N, CA, C and O atoms as CSV, one atom per row, in Angstrom:
chain,resi,resn,atom,element,x,y,z
A,1,MET,N,N,-27.106,60.351,-47.645
A,1,MET,CA,C,-26.437,59.117,-47.361
A,1,MET,C,C,-25.488,59.306,-46.182
A,1,MET,O,O,-25.522,58.518,-45.236
A,2,ILE,N,N,-24.662,60.312,-46.218
A,2,ILE,CA,C,-23.740,60.588,-45.127
A,2,ILE,C,C,-24.505,61.090,-43.915
A,2,ILE,O,O,-24.121,60.825,-42.775
A,3,ARG,N,N,-25.591,61.817,-44.164
A,3,ARG,CA,C,-26.405,62.321,-43.059
A,3,ARG,C,C,-26.996,61.189,-42.235
A,3,ARG,O,O,-27.079,61.276,-41.009
A,4,VAL,N,N,-27.410,60.115,-42.924
A,4,VAL,CA,C,-27.993,58.972,-42.230
A,4,VAL,C,C,-26.952,58.335,-41.319
A,4,VAL,O,O,-27.247,57.981,-40.177
A,5,ALA,N,N,-25.721,58.190,-41.833
A,5,ALA,CA,C,-24.658,57.593,-41.025
A,5,ALA,C,C,-24.345,58.463,-39.806
A,5,ALA,O,O,-24.111,57.943,-38.716
A,6,ILE,N,N,-24.340,59.782,-39.989
A,6,ILE,CA,C,-24.060,60.685,-38.873
A,6,ILE,C,C,-25.184,60.618,-37.841
A,6,ILE,O,O,-24.925,60.606,-36.637
A,7,LEU,N,N,-26.432,60.576,-38.314
A,7,LEU,CA,C,-27.566,60.487,-37.386
A,7,LEU,C,C,-27.543,59.181,-36.592
A,7,LEU,O,O,-27.956,59.143,-35.433
A,8,LEU,N,N,-27.058,58.118,-37.223
A,8,LEU,CA,C,-26.982,56.844,-36.514
A,8,LEU,C,C,-25.903,56.855,-35.435
A,8,LEU,O,O,-25.999,56.124,-34.449
A,9,MET,N,N,-24.879,57.681,-35.622
A,9,MET,CA,C,-23.777,57.713,-34.654
A,9,MET,C,C,-23.992,58.724,-33.528
A,9,MET,O,O,-23.210,58.742,-32.578
A,10,LEU,N,N,-25.019,59.561,-33.601
A,10,LEU,CA,C,-25.246,60.566,-32.560
A,10,LEU,C,C,-25.417,59.982,-31.162
A,10,LEU,O,O,-24.846,60.533,-30.221
A,11,PRO,N,N,-26.167,58.901,-30.970
A,11,PRO,CA,C,-26.343,58.400,-29.604
A,11,PRO,C,C,-25.152,57.608,-29.071
A,11,PRO,O,O,-25.183,57.198,-27.910
A,12,LEU,N,N,-24.116,57.378,-29.851
A,12,LEU,CA,C,-22.995,56.560,-29.402
A,12,LEU,C,C,-22.275,57.121,-28.182
A,12,LEU,O,O,-22.003,56.342,-27.268
A,13,PRO,N,N,-21.936,58.438,-28.089
A,13,PRO,CA,C,-21.249,58.917,-26.883
A,13,PRO,C,C,-22.078,58.733,-25.608
A,13,PRO,O,O,-21.530,58.392,-24.560
A,14,ALA,N,N,-23.365,58.951,-25.689
A,14,ALA,CA,C,-24.213,58.782,-24.502
A,14,ALA,C,C,-24.229,57.325,-24.061
A,14,ALA,O,O,-24.200,57.034,-22.865
A,15,LEU,N,N,-24.275,56.427,-25.007
A,15,LEU,CA,C,-24.268,55.006,-24.672
A,15,LEU,C,C,-22.914,54.592,-24.107
A,15,LEU,O,O,-22.842,53.747,-23.215
A,16,ALA,N,N,-21.839,55.188,-24.626
A,16,ALA,CA,C,-20.506,54.861,-24.112
A,16,ALA,C,C,-20.372,55.303,-22.663
A,16,ALA,O,O,-19.785,54.577,-21.860
A,17,GLN,N,N,-20.904,56.484,-22.296
A,17,GLN,CA,C,-20.836,56.953,-20.914
A,17,GLN,C,C,-21.657,56.059,-19.994
A,17,GLN,O,O,-21.229,55.735,-18.886
A,18,ALA,N,N,-22.831,55.667,-20.454
A,18,ALA,CA,C,-23.691,54.817,-19.634
A,18,ALA,C,C,-23.052,53.452,-19.420
A,18,ALA,O,O,-23.137,52.887,-18.330
A,19,SER,N,N,-22.422,52.929,-20.442
A,19,SER,CA,C,-21.826,51.609,-20.307
A,19,SER,C,C,-20.557,51.657,-19.470
A,19,SER,O,O,-20.223,50.669,-18.817
A,20,ALA,N,N,-19.829,52.796,-19.468
A,20,ALA,CA,C,-18.629,52.910,-18.640
A,20,ALA,C,C,-19.003,52.984,-17.167
A,20,ALA,O,O,-18.256,52.500,-16.317
A,21,ALA,N,N,-20.133,53.577,-16.854
A,21,ALA,CA,C,-20.552,53.705,-15.459
A,21,ALA,C,C,-21.040,52.371,-14.908
A,21,ALA,O,O,-20.702,52.007,-13.781
A,22,ALA,N,N,-21.808,51.659,-15.667
A,22,ALA,CA,C,-22.363,50.388,-15.192
A,22,ALA,C,C,-22.323,49.370,-16.328
A,22,ALA,O,O,-23.310,49.215,-17.046
A,23,PRO,N,N,-21.200,48.674,-16.504
A,23,PRO,CA,C,-21.137,47.684,-17.576
A,23,PRO,C,C,-22.091,46.528,-17.279
A,23,PRO,O,O,-22.077,45.954,-16.191
A,24,SER,N,N,-22.894,46.211,-18.244
A,24,SER,CA,C,-23.847,45.125,-18.066
A,24,SER,C,C,-24.062,44.438,-19.403
A,24,SER,O,O,-23.597,44.894,-20.447
A,25,LEU,N,N,-24.755,43.365,-19.338
A,25,LEU,CA,C,-25.036,42.584,-20.543
A,25,LEU,C,C,-25.913,43.369,-21.512
A,25,LEU,O,O,-25.719,43.281,-22.725
A,26,THR,N,N,-26.862,44.126,-21.005
A,26,THR,CA,C,-27.753,44.877,-21.899
A,26,THR,C,C,-27.009,45.990,-22.625
A,26,THR,O,O,-27.280,46.231,-23.801
A,27,SER,N,N,-26.086,46.669,-21.969
A,27,SER,CA,C,-25.341,47.720,-22.659
A,27,SER,C,C,-24.412,47.123,-23.708
A,27,SER,O,O,-24.238,47.688,-24.788
A,28,TRP,N,N,-23.809,45.964,-23.381
A,28,TRP,CA,C,-22.954,45.293,-24.370
A,28,TRP,C,C,-23.780,44.848,-25.568
A,28,TRP,O,O,-23.361,45.015,-26.713
A,29,LEU,N,N,-24.936,44.292,-25.308
A,29,LEU,CA,C,-25.810,43.829,-26.382
A,29,LEU,C,C,-26.287,44.990,-27.244
A,29,LEU,O,O,-26.307,44.884,-28.471
A,30,LEU,N,N,-26.670,46.095,-26.614
A,30,LEU,CA,C,-27.134,47.265,-27.343
A,30,LEU,C,C,-26.025,47.850,-28.224
A,30,LEU,O,O,-26.266,48.197,-29.380
A,31,SER,N,N,-24.836,47.956,-27.687
A,31,SER,CA,C,-23.743,48.518,-28.486
A,31,SER,C,C,-23.353,47.577,-29.625
A,31,SER,O,O,-23.027,48.038,-30.718
A,32,SER,N,N,-23.382,46.282,-29.387
A,32,SER,CA,C,-23.086,45.315,-30.450
A,32,SER,C,C,-24.112,45.394,-31.570
A,32,SER,O,O,-23.760,45.368,-32.749
A,33,LEU,N,N,-25.379,45.492,-31.197
A,33,LEU,CA,C,-26.436,45.606,-32.205
A,33,LEU,C,C,-26.302,46.900,-33.008
A,33,LEU,O,O,-26.561,46.920,-34.211
A,34,MET,N,N,-25.897,47.972,-32.341
A,34,MET,CA,C,-25.716,49.245,-33.064
A,34,MET,C,C,-24.568,49.149,-34.054
A,34,MET,O,O,-24.675,49.670,-35.164
A,35,VAL,N,N,-23.479,48.502,-33.684
A,35,VAL,CA,C,-22.343,48.343,-34.603
A,35,VAL,C,C,-22.736,47.466,-35.782
A,35,VAL,O,O,-22.412,47.785,-36.926
A,36,ILE,N,N,-23.420,46.380,-35.519
A,36,ILE,CA,C,-23.873,45.502,-36.609
A,36,ILE,C,C,-24.848,46.245,-37.511
A,36,ILE,O,O,-24.769,46.130,-38.734
A,37,GLY,N,N,-25.762,46.999,-36.926
A,37,GLY,CA,C,-26.706,47.786,-37.727
A,37,GLY,C,C,-26.004,48.825,-38.574
A,37,GLY,O,O,-26.376,49.035,-39.729
A,38,LEU,N,N,-24.999,49.478,-38.024
A,38,LEU,CA,C,-24.239,50.481,-38.776
A,38,LEU,C,C,-23.512,49.839,-39.952
A,38,LEU,O,O,-23.476,50.405,-41.045
A,39,ILE,N,N,-22.935,48.663,-39.732
A,39,ILE,CA,C,-22.257,47.954,-40.821
A,39,ILE,C,C,-23.247,47.589,-41.919
A,39,ILE,O,O,-22.948,47.760,-43.101
A,40,LEU,N,N,-24.419,47.090,-41.544
A,40,LEU,CA,C,-25.426,46.719,-42.543
A,40,LEU,C,C,-25.928,47.932,-43.318
A,40,LEU,O,O,-26.086,47.868,-44.537
A,41,VAL,N,N,-26.177,49.033,-42.621
A,41,VAL,CA,C,-26.662,50.248,-43.293
A,41,VAL,C,C,-25.610,50.782,-44.255
A,41,VAL,O,O,-25.937,51.153,-45.382
A,42,LEU,N,N,-24.355,50.827,-43.828
A,42,LEU,CA,C,-23.292,51.316,-44.711
A,42,LEU,C,C,-23.099,50.393,-45.917
A,42,LEU,O,O,-22.846,50.870,-47.023
A,43,GLY,N,N,-23.215,49.087,-45.715
A,43,GLY,CA,C,-23.127,48.146,-46.830
A,43,GLY,C,C,-24.261,48.352,-47.824
A,43,GLY,O,O,-24.046,48.338,-49.036
A,44,PHE,N,N,-25.475,48.544,-47.300
A,44,PHE,CA,C,-26.623,48.789,-48.169
A,44,PHE,C,C,-26.446,50.083,-48.960
A,44,PHE,O,O,-26.727,50.125,-50.158
A,45,LEU,N,N,-25.982,51.132,-48.294
A,45,LEU,CA,C,-25.776,52.411,-48.978
A,45,LEU,C,C,-24.681,52.311,-50.031
A,45,LEU,O,O,-24.792,52.918,-51.097
A,46,LEU,N,N,-23.633,51.560,-49.750
A,46,LEU,CA,C,-22.569,51.374,-50.733
A,46,LEU,C,C,-23.084,50.632,-51.954
A,46,LEU,O,O,-22.733,50.969,-53.085
A,47,LYS,N,N,-23.914,49.624,-51.728
A,47,LYS,CA,C,-24.478,48.858,-52.840
A,47,LYS,C,C,-25.394,49.729,-53.695
A,47,LYS,O,O,-25.361,49.647,-54.923
A,48,LYS,N,N,-26.205,50.556,-53.055
A,48,LYS,CA,C,-27.129,51.424,-53.781
A,48,LYS,C,C,-26.432,52.590,-54.469
A,48,LYS,O,O,-26.960,53.130,-55.440
A,49,SER,N,N,-25.263,52.988,-53.991
A,49,SER,CA,C,-24.596,54.161,-54.554
A,49,SER,C,C,-23.907,53.862,-55.872
A,49,SER,O,O,-23.508,54.793,-56.572
A,50,LYS,N,N,-23.755,52.604,-56.232
A,50,LYS,CA,C,-23.089,52.192,-57.476
A,50,LYS,C,C,-21.642,52.678,-57.514
A,50,LYS,O,O,-21.067,52.838,-58.591
A,51,LEU,N,N,-21.058,52.911,-56.353
A,51,LEU,CA,C,-19.672,53.358,-56.271
A,51,LEU,C,C,-18.722,52.268,-56.739
A,51,LEU,O,O,-17.680,52.568,-57.322
A,52,THR,N,N,-19.060,51.008,-56.494
A,52,THR,CA,C,-18.186,49.916,-56.902
A,52,THR,C,C,-18.084,49.820,-58.411
A,52,THR,O,O,-17.022,49.471,-58.927
A,53,ALA,N,N,-19.157,50.119,-59.138
A,53,ALA,CA,C,-19.105,50.096,-60.602
A,53,ALA,C,C,-18.229,51.226,-61.123
A,53,ALA,O,O,-17.534,51.054,-62.124
A,54,GLN,N,N,-18.251,52.376,-60.462
A,54,GLN,CA,C,-17.413,53.487,-60.885
A,54,GLN,C,C,-15.948,53.210,-60.602
A,54,GLN,O,O,-15.083,53.640,-61.366
A,55,LEU,N,N,-15.654,52.509,-59.531
A,55,LEU,CA,C,-14.270,52.184,-59.216
A,55,LEU,C,C,-13.689,51.191,-60.213
A,55,LEU,O,O,-12.485,51.201,-60.466
A,56,GLY,N,N,-14.527,50.337,-60.778
A,56,GLY,CA,C,-14.068,49.354,-61.745
A,56,GLY,C,C,-13.718,49.958,-63.091
A,56,GLY,O,O,-13.118,49.269,-63.916
A,57,GLY,N,N,-14.057,51.195,-63.351
A,57,GLY,CA,C,-13.721,51.843,-64.601
A,57,GLY,C,C,-14.729,51.600,-65.705
A,57,GLY,O,O,-14.639,52.228,-66.759
A,58,GLY,N,N,-15.680,50.715,-65.500
A,58,GLY,CA,C,-16.708,50.476,-66.502
A,58,GLY,C,C,-16.235,49.687,-67.710
A,58,GLY,O,O,-16.913,49.686,-68.738
A,59,GLN,N,N,-15.088,49.013,-67.622
A,59,GLN,CA,C,-14.570,48.241,-68.747
A,59,GLN,C,C,-15.256,46.888,-68.882
A,59,GLN,O,O,-15.283,46.313,-69.971
A,60,MET,N,N,-15.805,46.378,-67.796
A,60,MET,CA,C,-16.495,45.095,-67.827
A,60,MET,C,C,-17.915,45.286,-67.310
A,60,MET,O,O,-18.159,46.050,-66.376
A,61,LYS,N,N,-18.856,44.567,-67.948
A,61,LYS,CA,C,-20.250,44.731,-67.573
A,61,LYS,C,C,-21.005,43.447,-67.906
A,61,LYS,O,O,-20.804,42.868,-68.974
A,62,VAL,N,N,-21.868,43.003,-67.003
A,62,VAL,CA,C,-22.723,41.842,-67.275
A,62,VAL,C,C,-23.936,42.348,-68.039
A,62,VAL,O,O,-24.712,43.157,-67.532
A,63,ILE,N,N,-24.089,41.860,-69.266
A,63,ILE,CA,C,-25.192,42.290,-70.130
A,63,ILE,C,C,-26.458,41.497,-69.816
A,63,ILE,O,O,-27.547,42.062,-69.713
A,64,ALA,N,N,-26.301,40.173,-69.665
A,64,ALA,CA,C,-27.471,39.329,-69.432
A,64,ALA,C,C,-27.061,38.091,-68.653
A,64,ALA,O,O,-25.899,37.686,-68.671
A,65,SER,N,N,-28.029,37.496,-67.970
A,65,SER,CA,C,-27.791,36.294,-67.181
A,65,SER,C,C,-28.956,35.336,-67.376
A,65,SER,O,O,-30.115,35.747,-67.415
A,66,LEU,N,N,-28.631,34.053,-67.497
A,66,LEU,CA,C,-29.660,33.023,-67.650
A,66,LEU,C,C,-29.352,31.883,-66.695
A,66,LEU,O,O,-28.384,31.153,-66.907
A,67,PRO,N,N,-30.160,31.709,-65.636
A,67,PRO,CA,C,-29.909,30.602,-64.708
A,67,PRO,C,C,-30.221,29.267,-65.376
A,67,PRO,O,O,-31.260,29.115,-66.020
A,68,LEU,N,N,-29.315,28.300,-65.219
A,68,LEU,CA,C,-29.498,26.974,-65.795
A,68,LEU,C,C,-29.836,25.935,-64.742
A,68,LEU,O,O,-30.408,24.891,-65.057
A,69,GLY,N,N,-29.492,26.208,-63.518
A,69,GLY,CA,C,-29.741,25.296,-62.414
A,69,GLY,C,C,-29.672,26.066,-61.119
A,69,GLY,O,O,-29.814,27.289,-61.095
A,70,TYR,N,N,-29.447,25.323,-60.021
A,70,TYR,CA,C,-29.412,25.951,-58.703
A,70,TYR,C,C,-28.257,26.942,-58.589
A,70,TYR,O,O,-28.442,28.046,-58.077
A,71,LYS,N,N,-27.078,26.566,-59.055
A,71,LYS,CA,C,-25.921,27.453,-58.962
A,71,LYS,C,C,-25.208,27.629,-60.296
A,71,LYS,O,O,-24.113,28.191,-60.332
A,72,GLU,N,N,-25.787,27.172,-61.373
A,72,GLU,CA,C,-25.170,27.294,-62.687
A,72,GLU,C,C,-25.912,28.352,-63.498
A,72,GLU,O,O,-27.133,28.482,-63.407
A,73,LYS,N,N,-25.153,29.104,-64.291
A,73,LYS,CA,C,-25.791,30.113,-65.135
A,73,LYS,C,C,-24.909,30.461,-66.320
A,73,LYS,O,O,-23.696,30.251,-66.310
A,74,LEU,N,N,-25.554,30.995,-67.331
A,74,LEU,CA,C,-24.868,31.553,-68.495
A,74,LEU,C,C,-24.866,33.062,-68.350
A,74,LEU,O,O,-25.868,33.656,-67.953
A,75,LEU,N,N,-23.736,33.685,-68.674
A,75,LEU,CA,C,-23.626,35.131,-68.618
A,75,LEU,C,C,-23.104,35.649,-69.943
A,75,LEU,O,O,-22.227,35.042,-70.558
A,76,VAL,N,N,-23.643,36.765,-70.374
A,76,VAL,CA,C,-23.053,37.511,-71.473
A,76,VAL,C,C,-22.368,38.709,-70.830
A,76,VAL,O,O,-23.010,39.542,-70.192
A,77,VAL,N,N,-21.049,38.779,-71.012
A,77,VAL,CA,C,-20.234,39.805,-70.385
A,77,VAL,C,C,-19.640,40.678,-71.471
A,77,VAL,O,O,-19.107,40.183,-72.464
A,78,LYS,N,N,-19.739,41.987,-71.270
A,78,LYS,CA,C,-19.140,42.932,-72.212
A,78,LYS,C,C,-17.770,43.323,-71.667
A,78,LYS,O,O,-17.656,43.843,-70.558
A,79,VAL,N,N,-16.744,43.066,-72.456
A,79,VAL,CA,C,-15.368,43.426,-72.109
A,79,VAL,C,C,-14.869,44.325,-73.224
A,79,VAL,O,O,-14.623,43.861,-74.337
A,80,GLY,N,N,-14.719,45.603,-72.933
A,80,GLY,CA,C,-14.370,46.557,-73.988
A,80,GLY,C,C,-15.530,46.659,-74.954
A,80,GLY,O,O,-16.629,47.064,-74.574
A,81,GLU,N,N,-15.289,46.294,-76.202
A,81,GLU,CA,C,-16.348,46.309,-77.221
A,81,GLU,C,C,-16.841,44.907,-77.560
A,81,GLU,O,O,-17.773,44.766,-78.352
A,82,GLN,N,N,-16.244,43.871,-76.984
A,82,GLN,CA,C,-16.635,42.488,-77.278
A,82,GLN,C,C,-17.633,41.985,-76.246
A,82,GLN,O,O,-17.623,42.399,-75.086
A,83,GLN,N,N,-18.492,41.083,-76.700
A,83,GLN,CA,C,-19.415,40.412,-75.789
A,83,GLN,C,C,-19.074,38.923,-75.794
A,83,GLN,O,O,-18.975,38.298,-76.850
A,84,LEU,N,N,-18.896,38.370,-74.597
A,84,LEU,CA,C,-18.494,36.982,-74.434
A,84,LEU,C,C,-19.575,36.212,-73.697
A,84,LEU,O,O,-20.180,36.724,-72.755
A,85,LEU,N,N,-19.818,34.975,-74.131
A,85,LEU,CA,C,-20.741,34.073,-73.447
A,85,LEU,C,C,-19.899,33.177,-72.554
A,85,LEU,O,O,-19.006,32.480,-73.035
A,86,ILE,N,N,-20.179,33.192,-71.253
A,86,ILE,CA,C,-19.432,32.360,-70.324
A,86,ILE,C,C,-20.394,31.534,-69.484
A,86,ILE,O,O,-21.521,31.950,-69.214
A,87,GLY,N,N,-19.934,30.363,-69.079
A,87,GLY,CA,C,-20.685,29.490,-68.197
A,87,GLY,C,C,-20.084,29.551,-66.808
A,87,GLY,O,O,-18.866,29.459,-66.653
A,88,VAL,N,N,-20.923,29.704,-65.800
A,88,VAL,CA,C,-20.453,29.854,-64.430
A,88,VAL,C,C,-21.061,28.756,-63.568
A,88,VAL,O,O,-22.277,28.570,-63.539
A,89,THR,N,N,-20.186,28.030,-62.864
A,89,THR,CA,C,-20.594,27.041,-61.874
A,89,THR,C,C,-19.887,27.381,-60.567
A,89,THR,O,O,-19.011,28.246,-60.559
A,90,PRO,N,N,-20.240,26.730,-59.469
A,90,PRO,CA,C,-19.530,27.030,-58.216
A,90,PRO,C,C,-18.036,26.702,-58.269
A,90,PRO,O,O,-17.249,27.301,-57.537
A,91,GLN,N,N,-17.635,25.755,-59.128
A,91,GLN,CA,C,-16.240,25.346,-59.190
A,91,GLN,C,C,-15.417,26.107,-60.220
A,91,GLN,O,O,-14.209,26.266,-60.043
A,92,GLN,N,N,-16.048,26.582,-61.295
A,92,GLN,CA,C,-15.253,27.165,-62.373
A,92,GLN,C,C,-16.066,28.113,-63.243
A,92,GLN,O,O,-17.293,28.169,-63.173
A,93,VAL,N,N,-15.331,28.856,-64.065
A,93,VAL,CA,C,-15.906,29.753,-65.064
A,93,VAL,C,C,-15.311,29.350,-66.406
A,93,VAL,O,O,-14.090,29.289,-66.554
A,94,ASN,N,N,-16.174,29.073,-67.391
A,94,ASN,CA,C,-15.708,28.618,-68.702
A,94,ASN,C,C,-16.102,29.601,-69.789
A,94,ASN,O,O,-17.243,30.058,-69.844
A,95,PHE,N,N,-15.142,29.925,-70.659
A,95,PHE,CA,C,-15.434,30.705,-71.849
A,95,PHE,C,C,-16.121,29.780,-72.834
A,95,PHE,O,O,-15.628,28.683,-73.098
A,96,LEU,N,N,-17.256,30.205,-73.385
A,96,LEU,CA,C,-18.011,29.366,-74.308
A,96,LEU,C,C,-17.993,29.886,-75.740
A,96,LEU,O,O,-17.829,29.112,-76.684
A,97,TYR,N,N,-18.162,31.197,-75.902
A,97,TYR,CA,C,-18.351,31.717,-77.250
A,97,TYR,C,C,-18.149,33.230,-77.252
A,97,TYR,O,O,-18.510,33.911,-76.293
A,98,ARG,N,N,-17.575,33.747,-78.325
A,98,ARG,CA,C,-17.492,35.192,-78.522
A,98,ARG,C,C,-18.567,35.568,-79.526
A,98,ARG,O,O,-18.584,35.055,-80.645
A,99,LEU,N,N,-19.460,36.459,-79.133
A,99,LEU,CA,C,-20.586,36.827,-79.984
A,99,LEU,C,C,-20.109,37.751,-81.107
A,99,LEU,O,O,-19.567,38.826,-80.851
A,100,GLU,N,N,-20.316,37.316,-82.351
A,100,GLU,CA,C,-19.979,38.181,-83.488
A,100,GLU,C,C,-20.965,39.337,-83.602
A,100,GLU,O,O,-20.590,40.470,-83.904
A,101,GLU,N,N,-22.239,39.023,-83.350
A,101,GLU,CA,C,-23.278,40.044,-83.368
A,101,GLU,C,C,-23.678,40.324,-81.922
A,101,GLU,O,O,-24.342,39.494,-81.301
A,102,PRO,N,N,-23.290,41.474,-81.373
A,102,PRO,CA,C,-23.563,41.733,-79.954
A,102,PRO,C,C,-25.048,41.854,-79.654
A,102,PRO,O,O,-25.840,42.278,-80.496
A,103,LEU,N,N,-25.403,41.471,-78.439
A,103,LEU,CA,C,-26.781,41.630,-77.980
A,103,LEU,C,C,-27.080,43.113,-77.800
A,103,LEU,O,O,-26.203,43.898,-77.440
A,104,ASP,N,N,-28.321,43.478,-78.055
A,104,ASP,CA,C,-28.740,44.863,-77.873
A,104,ASP,C,C,-28.940,45.116,-76.380
A,104,ASP,O,O,-29.806,44.507,-75.751
A,105,GLU,N,N,-28.139,46.009,-75.821
A,105,GLU,CA,C,-28.189,46.284,-74.389
A,105,GLU,C,C,-29.420,47.094,-73.995
A,105,GLU,O,O,-29.874,47.008,-72.854
A,106,ARG,N,N,-29.962,47.873,-74.913
A,106,ARG,CA,C,-31.093,48.749,-74.582
A,106,ARG,C,C,-32.430,48.060,-74.767
A,106,ARG,O,O,-33.433,48.504,-74.209
A,107,GLN,N,N,-32.467,46.987,-75.537
A,107,GLN,CA,C,-33.728,46.317,-75.839
A,107,GLN,C,C,-34.139,45.422,-74.670
A,107,GLN,O,O,-33.323,44.621,-74.214
A,108,PRO,N,N,-35.366,45.526,-74.170
A,108,PRO,CA,C,-35.795,44.742,-73.013
A,108,PRO,C,C,-36.170,43.309,-73.350
A,108,PRO,O,O,-36.877,42.666,-72.574
A,109,GLN,N,N,-35.714,42.786,-74.491
A,109,GLN,CA,C,-36.023,41.421,-74.891
A,109,GLN,C,C,-35.332,40.439,-73.946
A,109,GLN,O,O,-34.233,40.710,-73.461
A,110,ALA,N,N,-35.961,39.323,-73.689
A,110,ALA,CA,C,-35.411,38.336,-72.769
A,110,ALA,C,C,-34.133,37.734,-73.335
A,110,ALA,O,O,-34.020,37.497,-74.538
A,111,PHE,N,N,-33.179,37.493,-72.452
A,111,PHE,CA,C,-31.896,36.945,-72.847
A,111,PHE,C,C,-32.052,35.589,-73.521
A,111,PHE,O,O,-31.358,35.308,-74.498
A,112,ALA,N,N,-32.939,34.751,-73.026
A,112,ALA,CA,C,-33.141,33.426,-73.600
A,112,ALA,C,C,-33.594,33.531,-75.056
A,112,ALA,O,O,-33.177,32.732,-75.895
A,113,GLN,N,N,-34.444,34.512,-75.359
A,113,GLN,CA,C,-34.902,34.699,-76.738
A,113,GLN,C,C,-33.762,35.164,-77.633
A,113,GLN,O,O,-33.599,34.658,-78.743
A,114,GLN,N,N,-32.972,36.121,-77.159
A,114,GLN,CA,C,-31.847,36.607,-77.952
A,114,GLN,C,C,-30.822,35.504,-78.178
A,114,GLN,O,O,-30.296,35.364,-79.282
A,115,LEU,N,N,-30.532,34.720,-77.142
A,115,LEU,CA,C,-29.573,33.636,-77.274
A,115,LEU,C,C,-30.086,32.569,-78.239
A,115,LEU,O,O,-29.319,32.024,-79.033
A,116,GLY,N,N,-31.376,32.275,-78.169
A,116,GLY,CA,C,-31.959,31.305,-79.093
A,116,GLY,C,C,-31.833,31.738,-80.546
A,116,GLY,O,O,-31.538,30.915,-81.413
A,117,LYS,N,N,-32.051,33.015,-80.821
A,117,LYS,CA,C,-31.901,33.528,-82.185
A,117,LYS,C,C,-30.468,33.416,-82.653
A,117,LYS,O,O,-30.217,33.018,-83.790
A,118,LEU,N,N,-29.521,33.763,-81.791
A,118,LEU,CA,C,-28.109,33.680,-82.162
A,118,LEU,C,C,-27.676,32.241,-82.394
A,118,LEU,O,O,-26.927,31.961,-83.331
A,119,MET,N,N,-28.136,31.333,-81.557
A,119,MET,CA,C,-27.772,29.934,-81.712
A,119,MET,C,C,-28.400,29.338,-82.986
A,119,MET,O,O,-27.789,28.495,-83.644
A,120,ALA,N,N,-29.610,29.773,-83.327
A,120,ALA,CA,C,-30.255,29.287,-84.554
A,120,ALA,C,C,-29.464,29.772,-85.767
A,120,ALA,O,O,-29.280,29.011,-86.718
A,121,ARG,N,N,-29.001,30.994,-85.758
A,121,ARG,CA,C,-28.175,31.505,-86.860
A,121,ARG,C,C,-26.864,30.750,-86.949
A,121,ARG,O,O,-26.381,30.458,-88.043
A,122,HIS,N,N,-26.291,30.436,-85.803
A,122,HIS,CA,C,-25.015,29.738,-85.776
A,122,HIS,C,C,-25.168,28.309,-86.313
A,122,HIS,O,O,-24.280,27.813,-87.006
A,123,ASP,N,N,-26.286,27.645,-85.997
A,123,ASP,CA,C,-26.521,26.280,-86.457
A,123,ASP,C,C,-26.741,26.226,-87.968
A,123,ASP,O,O,-26.391,25.235,-88.608
A,124,LYS,N,N,-27.320,27.287,-88.544
A,124,LYS,CA,C,-27.572,27.327,-89.993
A,124,LYS,C,C,-26.261,27.451,-90.773
A,124,LYS,O,O,-26.173,27.010,-91.919
A,125,GLU,N,N,-25.263,28.043,-90.161
A,125,GLU,CA,C,-23.984,28.261,-90.866
A,125,GLU,C,C,-23.150,27.059,-90.962
A,125,GLU,O,O,-22.058,27.109,-91.528
């Protein structure tokens, strides 16, 4: 990961010398594209490294997500040992329900099926 970033920066001094000797639109464009490319590559590597999850301490985790519309969705979020059902829209986030019986995080069952079972149990009570 760090090697890729170093390899991307190797041609920078040569380009800086060339651009100092004859500043032109092509050298400016090339250097701008290299900076933008470096930012994108570093962002991609940061996303893939899962470093942001480690910085958060692992106290909060999205267990499941169910899209309801274009920008609306239901999320099951694990906070500590509790699992909470929240509704998310572009304008707000609403707490909906605290799950008494937590969803199985290891089971590959679809969230909609698990939520349907929980809601059916809740309606019977």
